[in-house]
Phi, psi and omega in degrees: 000325182242019179069020179077009182258137174226163176239150176247139175231114180282157177270195179300327177249109188280338181222150176270182184293347178263001179088005180284144177287132177252110186208160171262146181255132180237144175283172181303325181278000177095002181282141181282114185289331175297315180297322179297313179298318179297318182292340177268000179078025184261021178173183181240143174296131176222138179228130178234112180300142011266006183272071186236019185294338183254016183305311183299314179299314184289323177296320179294319178298317178295321180301322178300312181293320182296314180298323181275353181067036181272148171053236183297346181265002179304317174235136185304125177273000183284128177242153178290148180302322181286350179267359181300134181229346181208160177287162177128181181293137180208153166254123187235135176246149177172184179257137175288124184247344181199143177228134178228129176246133173205188184297335181276355178133209181236138175238127178240124181265134181244121176050034180054023184233326189233136174254126171265127182245125172256115181295154183307323183295340179254000187303325181295338178279354180236070183295166180306327180296333179289321182267351180300133178074011183282327182298130181087351179270147174283138179227161172233129183231152181222150179152194184263114181276134178247139176268104184288344180283349181285331182276318181200160179300143179286144175282157178306131179084350181282138181276143183289321190259137180227137176228121178277123177279123183261351176192152182295339178289351180277357177232127178230141171283139180237155182254018181266000000 
């Protein structure tokens, strides 16, 4: 369709810490191929600051597939926080039960099972107004879940599962 040609457009951060190129892929006619794949249900919207300029477009493309039940949305991929069993990318639903802000960032506890961590460097992107009224509300969060018990034994009261929030679009309040 496009003669095999694509274009790359890098974000504010052109390479990651491993030297990989961070870019969006566009077809010859200028269409965003990530958005096309998302609208067909062939993946999940992910945003990693500071490369978040296309968040609105990609969330909308994913919403189209989700509403139509296409691809990965044919059956809901959202799992409850208490149902987590392994590390890796996940969409997790649950209620926010505790929020803590300090110099190291923000910690949001979900269903007494999962800790969402906002690193200090991103804390300004999550103002108090973003977390206001969150306790007791159902949320849906996405990202890479880590099993903290694999590195060392958990301390009393410490939660096993951790998910680093890489952008505020990775957490949504839901009305379900």
